[in-house]
N, C-alpha and C positions, 0 to 999 in steps of 0.2 A: 504493499500500500504506499502511495506517495507521501513524502513528508508534507506536501501541502495540505493533505487531509488532516494531519495532526495539527497543524497550525490554525487551519480554518476552525476546527471543532474546538480548539482551546480557547479561541477568542470568542466563539458564538455560543458554545454549549457549556463550557466549564463553569461559568458563573451562573448558569440558569437557576440552580436552587437558591443562590444568594440573592438573586434580583427579584424573587417572589416573597417580598416581606409581608404582603397581605394575605399570602396563601395560608390556608388552615394547616395546623399540626397533622401529619398523616395518621398518627395514632388515634386521633379523634374522629377519623372518617371511617365509617363502618357501613356505608351504603352497599347493599348486597343485591346484585343482579345476576340471574343465571346466565352463562354464556349463550349467545344467540348463534354464533359461528366460531365455535372452538377450532384451535389449530390442532391439527392430528398429532398425537403422540407418535413419536418415532423410537422404536426400542433401541437402546444402546447395545453395544456387544458385537455388532456387525463389524466385519474387517474393513468396511467402506466407510464407517463413521467413527468419530471421536467425541469425547465428552469435555467440556469446560465448565467449571463451577466458579462464579464470581460474585462478590459482594461489592456494591458501590453506593451505599445508602438504600434508598427506597427500592425494593425490588419491582415496583411497577414501573419505574423509570428504566431500570436495566433490562427488563423484559421487553418493554416496548421498543427500545432502540434496536436490540438484536433480532427481533422479529422482522425488522427491515433489512436485515443484512443478508446479502446473497451468499448462499452456502450453508446458513443456519437452517436446519431442517425442523427443529422444534426448540421451544423455550419453556421451562417449567419454573415458577416461583416457589421457593421453599426456605428451608433453614439448614444451616450447618454450623459446626464448630462449637456445639454446646456440650452440657454434661447429663442431660436427661433424655430419654427416648420419647419419640412422638411428641414433641411440643406443640402447643397450640399457639395461635397468633396472640391471644391475650397473655399467655405466659412469657412469649419471648419479648412482648413489649415492655415488660417490667425490667428487663436486663438481667434478671436474676438467673436465667438459664444458661447464659454464656452463648447463645446462638446468634449468628448474624443472619440478616436477610439476604438471601442470594438468589441468583437465577442459574439454573443448570441448563447448559446449551448441548443439543446434539447437532454436530455439523459434519459436513463433507470435506475432509482435508484435501480433496483434489480440486476443491472450488475456493476455499478460504482456509488460510493457515492460522495456527494458534497465534503466531506473531501479529498478524492482521487483527485478530480478535482483540488482543491486548493493546494494539495501538488505539482502537476506539476505546476500549475500556479506560485507559489512562487519560482520555480527554473529555469523556461524557460525565465524569463526575470529578470532585476535587479530591485528589489522593493525598492532600497535604493537611487536612482537617482530621484530627484524631477523634474517632467516635462521633462524627458529626457530618451531615450534608445539609447545609442551609438550616432550615427550621426543624429538621429531624435530628435529634440529639439522643445518643445512647450508644452503648456498645453494640447493639444490634445493627446499627448503621455504619459499622467500621468498613474501611476499605481492605478488602481481603481477596487473595487468589488461592483457592484450594486446588493445588495440583493433584493429578491422577497418576503420575509416573515421573520418573527421573528427568525425562526430556522436557516435561512441561514445567518442572522446577527450574531447570537451567534457563529456559526461555523466559520464564516469569522474572528471574532475577535480572536478566539482561534487559528486559522491557522496563523494569522499575529503575534501573540505572539509566537508561535512555530518557525515561519520563522525567528524571530529576533535572535535566537540561531544559525542560520546557517550563517548569514551574519555579517561582522565586523562592518559595518555602521548601523545606525538606519533605520528601515523599515518605509517607508513613505507612503504606500499604503492607499489610501482614501477608506473607507467603507461607502457607502451611499445607501438610498433606490432607487430603480429604479423608475424613473417617466415615461419617454418615450424611446423607442428604435425605432430609424428610420434606416431602412435597407439601406445600401450604394448602390451606383449605380451598375449596373449589372456587369460591367467589373471588380469590385473588388471582386466578389464572385468566390470562388474556384481558387483565383488568382495563387497560387503557382502550382496547378495541370494544369492550362492552360498556365502557363508561366515559366516553370522550367529552361529555359536558359536565361531568362531575368537578367540582371546584379544584381539587388537587391536580387532576388530569389537565385541566385548562391552564392553570398557572404554572405548573411545574413540568409535567410530563410532555404536554403537547409542544412546547417550544423546542425541547430537545429532538423529539421525533421529526418535527418539521424542517429544522435546520439540517438534520441528518438525511432527510429526504432530498432536500434541495442540493446538497453537496454530492450525494450519489448520483442523482440525475445529471448533475454537471460533469461528472466524470465519464458518463456513458454516452 
């Protein structure tokens, strides 16, 4: 992926959460709508697919952006990195379970590489704010890459180092091995697609998705 993508997204997307000062706290938003057009789940484990698990604040934001990315076959919102089994959204919102909100991607490495996925990751959220993205505050919103193998660990460390040259403050992204991924409640799946007029989606998620679309269209 070209360096211009990183620079563009950094200038237009990186501060999206910070510019939404009047947007509501995400933890207080519990509007539930059943999915009307769900994205098909793609089962991992095929020799033709790989998995990435990323936390960059609100999983609605991360999910929505990667659903736009060519080569990403499916995205599921969920929880990783905690110390209890089968956590609920209300439990992880307390910060007491240790989980981070994450999006797990199944992607085709013949179309998009893990390096390209991380280039987008390090620009669509602020990796320099510890346990925070804009108005969303808590360890569940930490910046984290859960690697699935040694190759992903190496790539993640290199990507983090490269990202440090794009941000004025130190990058604090955690890089840890994936232990468990727990899929979040159904109403969290495809959240932006199913709730585009919901306040948080309008103020925070939508601007990221729109700018991402504009840049991708400009590249093709």
